[in-house]
C-alpha positions as CSV (number, residue, x, y, z in Angstrom):
1,X,153.9,-102.0,50.2
2,X,153.7,-100.8,46.6
3,X,150.5,-98.9,47.3
4,X,152.2,-97.2,50.2
5,X,155.1,-96.0,48.1
6,X,152.7,-94.9,45.4
7,X,150.8,-92.8,48.0
8,X,154.0,-91.3,49.3
9,X,155.1,-90.4,45.7
10,X,151.7,-88.9,44.9
11,X,151.9,-86.8,48.1
12,X,155.2,-85.3,47.1
13,X,154.2,-84.7,43.6
14,X,151.2,-82.9,45.0
15,X,153.3,-80.8,47.4
16,X,155.7,-79.8,44.6
17,X,152.9,-78.8,42.4
18,X,151.4,-76.5,45.0
19,X,154.8,-75.0,45.7
20,X,155.2,-73.8,42.2
21,X,151.7,-72.4,42.0
22,X,151.1,-68.7,42.2
23,X,149.1,-67.2,45.1
24,X,146.8,-65.7,42.4
25,X,145.8,-69.0,41.0
26,X,145.7,-70.9,44.3
27,X,142.5,-71.6,46.3
28,X,142.8,-71.2,50.1
29,X,140.6,-72.5,52.9
30,X,141.1,-70.4,56.0
31,X,140.0,-72.5,59.0
32,X,139.4,-72.0,62.7
33,X,137.9,-74.1,65.5
34,X,136.5,-73.5,69.0
35,X,137.0,-76.2,71.6
36,X,135.9,-77.6,75.0
37,X,139.4,-76.6,76.4
38,X,142.9,-75.9,75.3
39,X,144.6,-79.2,75.8
40,X,143.8,-81.9,73.2
41,X,145.7,-84.5,75.2
42,X,143.3,-84.0,78.1
43,X,140.4,-85.1,76.0
44,X,139.2,-81.7,74.9
45,X,137.4,-81.7,71.6
46,X,135.9,-79.4,69.0
47,X,132.6,-77.6,69.6
48,X,132.6,-75.4,66.5
49,X,134.4,-75.3,63.1
50,X,134.4,-72.5,60.7
51,X,136.1,-71.9,57.4
52,X,136.3,-69.3,54.6
53,X,137.5,-69.7,51.0
54,X,139.7,-67.4,49.1
55,X,139.8,-67.5,45.2
56,X,141.7,-65.1,43.0
57,X,143.0,-63.4,46.1
58,X,139.4,-62.5,47.3
59,X,137.3,-63.8,50.1
60,X,134.3,-65.6,48.6
61,X,130.8,-66.4,50.1
62,X,131.8,-70.1,50.5
63,X,131.9,-70.9,54.1
64,X,131.7,-73.7,56.7
65,X,129.9,-72.7,59.8
66,X,129.0,-75.6,62.1
67,X,128.4,-76.3,65.8
68,X,129.7,-79.7,66.8
69,X,128.7,-82.2,69.6
70,X,132.0,-82.8,71.4
71,X,130.5,-85.7,73.4
72,X,131.9,-84.2,76.6
73,X,131.5,-81.2,78.9
74,X,132.6,-77.8,77.8
75,X,134.9,-76.2,80.4
76,X,133.6,-73.0,82.0
77,X,136.8,-71.0,81.0
78,X,136.1,-72.0,77.4
79,X,132.5,-71.0,77.5
80,X,133.5,-67.6,78.8
81,X,135.7,-67.1,75.7
82,X,133.5,-68.5,72.9
83,X,130.1,-68.4,74.6
84,X,129.1,-71.8,73.3
85,X,127.1,-73.8,75.8
86,X,126.4,-77.4,76.4
87,X,122.7,-76.9,75.3
88,X,123.7,-75.4,72.0
89,X,125.8,-78.4,71.0
90,X,124.1,-81.4,72.6
91,X,121.9,-82.1,69.6
92,X,124.4,-81.2,66.9
93,X,126.3,-83.7,64.8
94,X,129.7,-85.1,66.0
95,X,132.6,-84.1,63.8
96,X,132.7,-87.5,62.0
97,X,129.2,-86.7,60.6
98,X,130.5,-83.6,59.0
99,X,133.4,-85.5,57.4
100,X,132.2,-85.4,53.7
101,X,131.1,-81.7,53.9
102,X,134.4,-80.5,55.4
103,X,136.5,-82.7,53.1
104,X,134.8,-81.3,50.0
105,X,135.4,-77.8,51.2
106,X,139.1,-78.5,51.7
107,X,139.6,-80.4,48.4
108,X,142.1,-78.7,46.1
109,X,142.9,-76.0,48.6
110,X,145.9,-74.7,50.6
111,X,144.9,-74.7,54.3
112,X,145.5,-71.6,56.3
113,X,145.0,-70.7,59.9
114,X,146.3,-68.7,62.9
115,X,148.1,-71.2,65.1
116,X,146.9,-73.8,62.6
117,X,148.6,-76.8,64.3
118,X,146.2,-76.3,67.2
119,X,143.2,-76.8,64.9
120,X,144.8,-79.7,63.1
121,X,145.5,-81.6,66.2
122,X,141.9,-81.1,67.4
123,X,140.5,-82.3,64.0
124,X,142.7,-85.4,64.2
125,X,141.7,-86.2,67.7
126,X,137.9,-85.3,67.3
127,X,137.5,-87.2,64.1
128,X,140.1,-90.0,63.9
129,X,140.3,-92.3,60.9
130,X,138.2,-90.0,58.7
131,X,139.0,-88.4,55.4
132,X,139.3,-84.9,56.9
133,X,141.8,-86.2,59.6
134,X,143.8,-87.7,56.7
135,X,143.4,-84.6,54.6
136,X,144.7,-82.2,57.3
137,X,147.7,-84.5,57.9
138,X,148.7,-84.2,54.2
139,X,147.4,-80.9,53.0
140,X,149.7,-77.9,52.2
141,X,149.4,-75.6,55.3
142,X,150.2,-71.9,55.9
143,X,150.3,-70.5,59.4
144,X,149.7,-66.8,59.5
145,X,151.6,-66.5,62.8
146,X,154.7,-67.7,61.0
147,X,154.0,-65.7,57.9
148,X,153.5,-62.5,59.8
149,X,156.7,-63.2,61.7
150,X,158.5,-63.7,58.4
151,X,157.3,-60.4,57.0
152,X,157.4,-58.4,60.3
153,X,160.2,-59.9,62.3
154,X,160.4,-57.0,64.7
155,X,156.9,-57.3,66.1
156,X,156.6,-58.2,69.9
157,X,153.4,-60.2,69.5
158,X,151.6,-62.1,66.7
159,X,148.4,-62.6,68.6
160,X,145.5,-62.1,66.1
161,X,143.7,-59.1,67.5
162,X,147.0,-57.3,68.1
163,X,148.2,-58.0,64.6
164,X,145.0,-56.7,63.1
165,X,145.1,-53.6,65.3
166,X,148.7,-52.9,64.2
167,X,148.1,-53.5,60.5
168,X,144.7,-51.7,60.6
169,X,142.7,-54.8,59.4
170,X,138.9,-54.6,60.0
171,X,137.6,-56.9,62.7
172,X,134.6,-55.0,64.2
173,X,132.1,-56.6,61.8
174,X,133.1,-60.1,63.0
175,X,132.5,-62.0,66.2
176,X,135.9,-62.8,67.8
177,X,136.4,-66.2,69.3
178,X,133.6,-67.6,66.9
179,X,135.1,-70.1,64.5
180,X,133.6,-68.4,61.4
181,X,134.4,-64.9,62.7
182,X,138.0,-65.7,63.3
183,X,138.3,-67.5,60.0
184,X,137.1,-64.3,58.2
185,X,139.5,-62.1,60.2
186,X,142.4,-64.5,59.6
187,X,141.6,-64.5,55.8
188,X,141.8,-60.7,55.8
189,X,145.1,-60.8,57.7
190,X,146.3,-63.4,55.2
191,X,145.5,-61.4,52.2
192,X,147.3,-58.4,53.7
193,X,150.3,-60.6,54.3
194,X,150.2,-61.9,50.7
195,X,150.1,-58.3,49.5
196,X,153.2,-57.5,51.6
197,X,155.0,-60.6,50.3
198,X,154.2,-59.6,46.7
199,X,156.1,-56.3,47.3
200,X,159.1,-58.6,47.9
201,X,158.4,-60.3,44.6
202,X,157.2,-63.4,46.5
203,X,154.1,-64.6,44.6
204,X,154.3,-68.5,44.8
205,X,153.2,-70.9,47.4
206,X,156.8,-72.1,47.7
207,X,157.9,-68.5,48.4
208,X,155.3,-68.0,51.0
209,X,156.2,-71.4,52.7
210,X,159.8,-70.2,52.8
211,X,158.7,-66.9,54.5
212,X,156.8,-69.1,57.1
213,X,160.0,-71.1,57.7
214,X,161.9,-67.9,58.5
215,X,159.1,-66.7,60.8
216,X,159.0,-70.0,62.5
217,X,162.7,-69.5,63.5
218,X,161.8,-66.1,64.9
219,X,159.0,-67.6,66.9
220,X,161.4,-70.2,68.3
221,X,163.9,-67.5,69.3
222,X,161.1,-65.4,70.9
223,X,160.1,-68.4,73.0
224,X,163.7,-68.8,74.1
225,X,164.0,-65.1,75.0
226,X,160.8,-65.5,77.0
227,X,162.3,-68.3,79.0
228,X,165.4,-66.2,79.6
229,X,163.5,-63.2,80.8
């Protein structure tokens, strides 16, 4: 029982330390996954995982780019989106085999993604009881959907391609709906959003998380409006 309380205490100390850190000094891992289907509760799993690292507010050459054996069939609609076939993944490692590599990449970072909860759920289900599953449950996270909504509350859509087109963020040199390509595009969007936040004198992780909370409320309202209309 003492160990459990010590772990909880260490977690909150870590969270508070990150909240006071500046965006300039923080390291970000921008992550994306491609999957066999959209519903993790129907047994769909990860087929590709990609991540890009940001240091000193610049995208680095440090990446994760891995095809993953999902140990199940990839749905045809998903293949049409990401173009990853059964033949491409059948001899690739399962996600558990990539545990150490991905965990080391995420260590001492703030995790960033676009609709990040989707990726986190798939990691937990695809690699249960691993260090990466534990890590993504406890890491500080920033969702660029919520951050964009917090900064641009008047936008009608926060879909990645539309956001980048509206904000004039380069995407043409990256392959959309590939895990690595989308992580690079999301990283560029994230850096743009950090720059906009800085104009509001928001330069700490805590401040960015507060903007995300504001954006999350806008997203909830938008969903309610969609139900009404």
